[in-house]
C-alpha positions in Angstrom: -36.1 124.0 -24.0 -33.7 123.1 -26.8 -35.7 123.0 -30.0 -35.4 120.4 -32.7 -33.9 121.9 -35.8 -35.7 121.1 -39.1 -34.7 121.4 -42.7 -37.1 121.1 -45.6 -36.0 119.7 -49.0 -38.3 120.8 -51.7 -40.8 123.6 -51.8 -44.0 122.6 -53.5 -47.4 122.0 -51.8 -45.9 119.5 -49.3 -42.9 121.8 -48.5 -45.2 124.7 -47.9 -47.4 122.5 -45.7 -44.4 121.6 -43.5 -43.3 125.2 -43.2 -46.8 126.1 -42.0 -47.0 123.1 -39.6 -43.7 124.1 -38.0 -45.1 127.5 -37.1 -47.5 125.7 -34.8 -45.0 123.6 -32.9 -43.3 124.9 -29.8 -40.4 122.4 -29.8 -39.2 122.8 -33.3 -37.7 125.5 -35.5 -37.0 125.7 -39.2 -33.4 126.2 -40.2 -34.1 126.6 -43.9 -35.6 125.4 -47.1 -33.4 123.6 -49.6 -34.4 123.7 -53.3 -33.1 122.7 -56.7 -34.5 126.0 -58.1 -32.8 129.4 -57.8 -33.3 130.3 -54.1 -33.9 133.9 -55.0 -37.0 132.8 -57.0 -38.7 131.2 -54.0 -41.2 133.3 -52.1 -42.0 131.5 -48.8 -45.1 131.8 -46.7 -43.2 132.9 -43.6 -40.1 134.6 -45.0 -38.1 131.4 -44.2 -34.5 131.2 -45.4 -34.0 129.4 -48.7 -30.8 127.8 -49.9 -29.5 125.7 -52.8 -30.2 122.1 -52.1 -26.6 121.1 -51.9 -25.9 123.7 -49.3 -27.6 121.6 -46.6 -24.5 119.4 -46.5 -22.6 122.4 -45.2 -25.2 122.7 -42.4 -25.1 119.2 -41.0 -24.3 120.4 -37.5 -27.3 122.8 -37.6 -30.0 120.4 -38.7 -31.5 117.6 -36.6 -34.0 116.2 -39.1 -34.5 116.8 -42.8 -38.1 116.5 -44.1 -38.0 115.4 -47.7 -40.9 116.8 -49.7 -40.1 115.5 -53.2 -42.2 113.1 -55.2 -42.0 109.3 -55.2 -42.0 108.9 -58.9 -38.6 110.4 -59.5 -37.1 112.0 -56.3 -37.3 110.0 -53.2 -35.7 106.7 -54.2 -32.6 108.7 -54.9 -32.9 111.5 -52.4 -33.6 109.5 -49.2 -30.5 107.3 -49.4 -28.4 110.3 -50.3 -29.6 112.5 -47.4 -29.7 109.8 -44.8 -25.9 109.5 -45.1 -25.7 112.9 -43.3 -29.1 113.5 -41.7 -32.1 111.9 -39.9 -34.8 112.0 -42.5 -38.6 111.8 -43.0 -40.1 111.0 -46.4 -43.5 110.3 -47.8 -42.6 107.6 -50.3 -45.9 106.2 -51.7 -45.1 103.8 -54.6 -46.5 100.7 -52.8 -44.8 98.2 -55.2 -41.3 99.6 -54.3 -41.7 100.3 -50.6 -39.7 97.3 -49.4 -36.9 98.0 -51.8 -36.8 101.6 -50.7 -36.8 100.6 -47.0 -33.9 98.3 -47.5 -31.9 100.9 -49.4 -32.4 103.5 -46.7 -31.8 101.0 -43.9 -28.4 100.0 -45.2 -27.1 103.5 -45.4 -28.8 104.8 -42.2 -27.2 102.1 -40.1 -23.7 102.9 -41.5 -24.2 106.6 -40.8 -25.9 106.1 -37.4 -29.0 108.0 -38.6 -32.7 107.4 -38.6 -34.7 107.3 -41.8 -38.4 107.1 -41.4 -40.0 106.3 -44.7 -43.5 106.4 -46.2 -45.0 108.8 -43.7 -48.3 110.5 -44.3 -51.8 109.0 -44.3 -51.6 106.4 -47.0 -49.0 105.1 -46.7 -48.9 106.0 -43.1 -51.9 106.3 -40.8 -54.0 104.0 -43.0 -51.2 101.4 -43.0 -51.0 101.5 -39.2 -54.8 101.0 -38.9 -54.8 98.1 -41.3 -52.2 96.4 -39.2 -54.2 97.0 -36.0 -57.4 95.8 -37.6 -55.8 92.7 -39.0 -54.4 91.8 -35.6 -57.7 92.3 -33.8 -59.8 90.5 -36.5 -57.6 87.8 -38.0 -60.6 86.2 -39.7 -61.6 89.0 -42.2 -60.8 91.1 -45.1 -59.3 94.6 -45.6 -60.9 97.3 -47.8 -59.4 100.7 -48.6 -61.2 103.5 -50.3 -59.6 106.8 -51.3 -61.3 110.0 -52.1 -63.0 111.7 -53.7 -59.9 113.8 -53.6 -56.7 115.0 -55.2 -53.8 112.6 -55.0 -50.5 114.4 -54.7 -48.4 111.4 -55.8 -50.5 110.7 -58.8 -50.7 114.3 -59.8 -46.9 114.6 -59.5 -46.5 111.5 -61.6 -48.5 113.1 -64.4 -46.5 116.3 -64.2 -43.3 114.3 -64.7 -44.4 113.3 -68.2 -42.7 115.3 -70.9 -44.9 118.1 -72.3 -47.2 118.4 -69.2 -47.3 121.8 -67.7 -49.5 121.0 -64.8 -52.1 118.4 -63.6 -54.5 117.3 -61.0 -55.6 113.7 -60.5 -58.8 112.8 -58.6 -59.3 109.4 -57.0 -63.0 108.5 -56.9 -64.4 105.6 -54.8 -67.4 103.5 -55.7 -70.1 104.6 -53.3 -72.1 101.4 -53.7 -69.2 99.2 -52.8 -68.2 101.5 -49.9 -71.8 101.2 -48.5 -71.8 97.5 -49.0 -68.7 97.0 -46.9 -69.9 99.4 -44.2 -73.1 97.2 -44.0 -71.0 94.0 -43.5 -71.3 92.8 -47.1 -67.7 91.4 -47.4 -67.4 90.7 -51.1 -64.3 90.3 -53.3 -63.7 93.5 -55.3 -61.0 94.3 -57.8 -58.9 97.5 -57.7 -60.7 98.6 -60.9 -64.2 98.0 -59.3 -63.4 100.0 -56.2 -62.1 103.2 -57.7 -61.8 105.3 -60.9 -59.2 107.9 -61.6 -59.9 111.2 -63.3 -57.1 113.5 -64.6 -57.1 117.1 -65.6 -54.0 118.0 -67.6 -52.5 121.2 -69.0 -50.2 120.7 -71.9 -47.2 122.9 -72.8 -48.2 122.4 -76.5 -51.9 121.5 -76.8 -52.2 119.6 -80.0 -54.1 116.4 -80.9 -50.9 114.4 -81.3 -49.7 115.6 -77.9 -53.0 114.7 -76.3 -52.9 111.2 -77.7 -49.3 110.6 -76.6 -49.8 112.0 -73.0 -53.1 110.2 -72.5 -51.4 106.9 -73.5 -48.5 107.5 -71.1 -50.9 108.2 -68.3 -53.4 105.3 -68.6 -50.5 102.8 -69.1 -48.4 104.0 -66.2 -47.6 101.1 -63.9 -48.1 101.4 -60.2 -50.3 104.5 -60.7 -52.9 104.2 -63.5 -52.7 100.9 -65.4 -54.9 99.0 -62.9 -57.7 101.5 -62.9 -60.3 102.9 -65.3 -58.8 106.3 -66.0 -60.3 109.4 -67.7 -58.0 112.1 -69.0 -59.3 115.6 -69.6 -57.2 118.3 -71.2 -57.9 121.8 -70.0 -56.3 125.3 -70.0 -54.2 126.7 -67.1 -56.9 129.2 -66.4 -59.5 126.3 -66.0 -57.1 124.4 -63.7 -56.5 127.4 -61.5 -60.2 128.3 -61.3 -61.7 124.8 -60.8 -59.0 122.7 -59.3 -56.9 125.0 -57.0 -57.9 123.3 -53.8 -56.4 120.0 -52.7 -59.0 118.0 -50.7 -58.8 114.3 -50.1 -59.6 111.6 -47.6 -60.7 108.0 -47.5 -61.7 105.0 -45.4 -59.9 101.9 -44.2 -62.2 99.0 -43.2 -61.7 95.5 -41.8 -64.7 93.3 -42.1 -64.2 90.3 -39.8 -66.0 87.5 -38.0 -65.9 86.0 -34.5 -67.7 83.3 -32.7 -67.6 79.5 -32.5 -69.1 79.2 -36.0 -67.9 82.7 -37.1 -71.5 83.8 -36.8 -70.9 87.4 -35.6 -69.9 90.1 -38.1 -67.7 93.1 -37.1 -66.7 96.2 -39.1 -63.8 98.3 -38.0 -63.4 101.7 -39.8 -60.8 104.5 -39.8 -61.7 107.5 -41.9 -60.2 110.9 -42.9 -61.9 113.9 -44.5 -59.3 116.5 -45.4 -59.7 120.0 -46.7 -56.0 120.1 -47.6 -54.2 116.9 -48.4 -50.7 118.4 -48.4 -51.2 120.3 -45.1 -52.4 117.2 -43.3 -49.6 115.0 -44.8 -47.1 117.6 -43.7 -48.5 117.6 -40.1 -48.0 113.9 -39.9 -44.5 114.2 -41.2 -43.6 116.9 -38.6 -44.9 114.7 -35.8 -42.7 111.8 -37.0 -39.7 114.2 -37.3 -40.0 114.5 -33.5 -39.9 110.7 -33.2 -36.8 110.5 -35.6 -34.9 113.0 -33.4 -35.7 111.1 -30.2 -34.9 107.7 -31.7 -31.5 108.8 -32.9 -30.7 110.5 -29.5 -31.5 107.2 -27.8 -28.7 105.5 -29.9 -30.9 103.8 -32.6 -30.2 103.9 -36.3 -31.6 102.5 -39.5 -34.8 102.8 -41.5 -38.1 102.8 -39.8 -41.8 102.7 -40.9 -44.9 103.8 -39.1 -45.2 100.2 -37.7 -42.0 100.5 -35.7 -42.5 103.9 -34.0 -44.0 104.0 -30.5 -46.8 106.5 -30.6 -45.7 108.4 -27.5 -42.6 109.5 -29.4 -44.8 111.7 -31.6 -46.1 113.8 -28.7 -44.6 116.7 -26.9 -46.0 115.4 -23.6 -44.2 113.1 -21.2 -45.4 109.5 -21.1 -46.8 110.1 -17.6 -48.9 113.0 -18.9 -50.1 111.0 -21.9 -51.3 108.2 -19.6 -53.0 110.6 -17.3 -54.7 112.7 -20.0 -55.4 110.2 -22.8 -55.5 106.6 -21.8 
């Protein structure tokens, strides 16, 4: 069996998760990890080869799919269009307000280069998005509700780390248990973003002074698309405290659709999809690896352009044949 050859761009939590997931796949192999840092400074989990990021363009014929593991705040809007000129790509772009713009940018270039660019892959956006669409289609008379956490948001943590003067950070998304319980019990109210969740940040500063705390806190709580719509608490701690108390990266959440059917809409229905994750980056990485398989197959079938999770037939994610999938799973 000819294996799908994978490259990883970026080696943070997500990149390490992809490297780990690839060890568990029989139909894929890792060609290398591509980093903006000094390759010699990178210690990988499985002694994978590490290259300078620009070296990947010299290896176009050796890589079938690039999995981009940068952040949405600063990396992916630039990286995805750049790399899809030469490679099939997967990214985890999660800035909801800019997703359509990002999709169009990637689509234009991917069609010119005859490549596939699958964007916004993970669990939200990603699996949660897909379940919202299914639920909306099944129960057109209804409302959607999404709850995240309690858990560490990689995208929001990364956005904080991009602020000048921040050495490291973790951001926890915390759902309102009362509202979550109300929805689960078919109480379909109207709730604002601010009512459904709070955000709590733990920040390590490079220079921990009162003036720095005030500046960084102001930048966090006013950050559009990330924190400005939420009640946000910012805690400043030491690096030792962060490493001791916030080393793990759990997350999860729930997507609900509360809907009604019947002649007089007299019957309530609640659809729910939920995740409980010990490791947010490892789970996200596993989703991205599955969709890398789909990207490879789509391009081999002659397709090109940007894709979202809505446009990918599920059987393309699986190593089994469609006959085996029908026999074993339907």
